[in-house]
C-alpha positions as CSV (number, residue, x, y, z in Angstrom):
1,M,-18.8,-9.2,-145.4
2,N,-17.8,-7.3,-142.5
3,P,-15.0,-9.3,-139.9
4,D,-16.6,-8.8,-137.4
5,N,-19.6,-10.2,-138.6
6,L,-18.3,-12.7,-139.6
7,L,-16.6,-14.0,-136.4
8,R,-19.8,-13.2,-134.2
9,N,-21.0,-16.0,-136.6
10,R,-18.8,-18.6,-136.2
11,K,-18.3,-17.8,-132.2
12,W,-22.8,-19.7,-131.6
13,P,-21.5,-22.8,-133.1
14,V,-17.8,-23.2,-131.4
15,V,-20.0,-22.5,-127.9
16,G,-21.9,-24.9,-129.3
17,L,-20.0,-27.6,-129.8
18,G,-18.2,-26.5,-126.6
19,I,-21.4,-27.3,-124.7
20,L,-22.2,-30.5,-126.0
21,L,-18.7,-31.9,-125.8
22,V,-18.7,-31.1,-121.4
23,A,-21.7,-32.7,-121.8
24,A,-21.6,-35.9,-123.5
25,G,-18.2,-36.5,-121.7
26,G,-19.2,-36.2,-118.7
27,C,-22.5,-38.9,-118.2
28,A,-21.9,-41.6,-117.5
29,T,-23.0,-45.3,-118.7
30,K,-26.0,-47.3,-117.1
31,K,-23.3,-50.4,-116.4
32,H,-20.5,-47.6,-114.9
33,V,-23.0,-46.8,-112.6
34,R,-24.9,-50.4,-111.8
35,T,-20.1,-51.0,-111.1
36,V,-19.9,-48.7,-108.7
37,V,-23.1,-48.5,-106.6
38,Q,-22.9,-52.3,-106.2
39,P,-20.5,-52.5,-103.6
40,V,-21.7,-49.4,-101.9
41,E,-25.6,-50.8,-102.0
42,T,-24.4,-53.8,-100.5
43,R,-22.7,-52.4,-97.5
44,V,-25.2,-50.0,-96.9
45,G,-27.9,-53.2,-96.5
46,T,-25.4,-55.4,-94.3
47,L,-25.3,-51.4,-91.9
48,E,-29.2,-51.8,-92.0
49,Q,-29.3,-55.7,-91.5
50,K,-26.8,-55.1,-88.5
51,N,-28.8,-51.8,-86.7
52,T,-31.4,-53.4,-86.9
53,E,-30.2,-56.9,-84.7
54,N,-29.2,-54.1,-82.5
55,E,-32.5,-52.1,-82.5
56,K,-33.6,-55.1,-81.0
57,A,-31.1,-56.7,-78.8
58,S,-31.3,-52.7,-77.3
59,R,-35.2,-52.9,-76.7
60,I,-34.8,-56.7,-74.7
61,S,-31.8,-55.7,-72.5
62,K,-34.1,-52.3,-71.8
63,R,-37.0,-54.2,-70.6
64,K,-37.8,-54.2,-66.5
65,P,-36.9,-58.0,-65.2
66,P,-40.1,-59.4,-63.8
67,R,-40.7,-59.2,-60.2
68,S,-39.4,-62.3,-58.9
69,M,-36.0,-61.4,-60.5
70,N,-35.6,-57.8,-58.8
71,W,-33.6,-58.7,-55.6
72,R,-31.3,-55.3,-55.9
73,K,-34.0,-53.6,-53.9
74,P,-32.8,-49.3,-53.2
75,P,-32.4,-48.6,-49.6
76,T,-35.5,-47.3,-48.1
77,S,-33.9,-45.2,-45.3
78,G,-32.1,-41.9,-46.2
79,H,-28.7,-43.2,-44.5
80,R,-26.1,-45.2,-45.8
81,T,-24.5,-48.5,-44.3
82,P,-21.5,-49.1,-44.9
């Protein structure tokens, strides 16, 4: 058997084993992902709730007051009074 041919035949199993080890080592378990993601998910939920409350408060504050409560009227003349 030719030594070059022998090395070429051994190369592919080693490459395959290397790829398999890298792929297997990089996978996370479902339990690990859950424990890492849960605090982030909780925080996102809290922030979404606060955002919704702020949007509701913002809509309420942007409403025009009823006409009876609109006591500040703009000046009708073109000049300012001291």
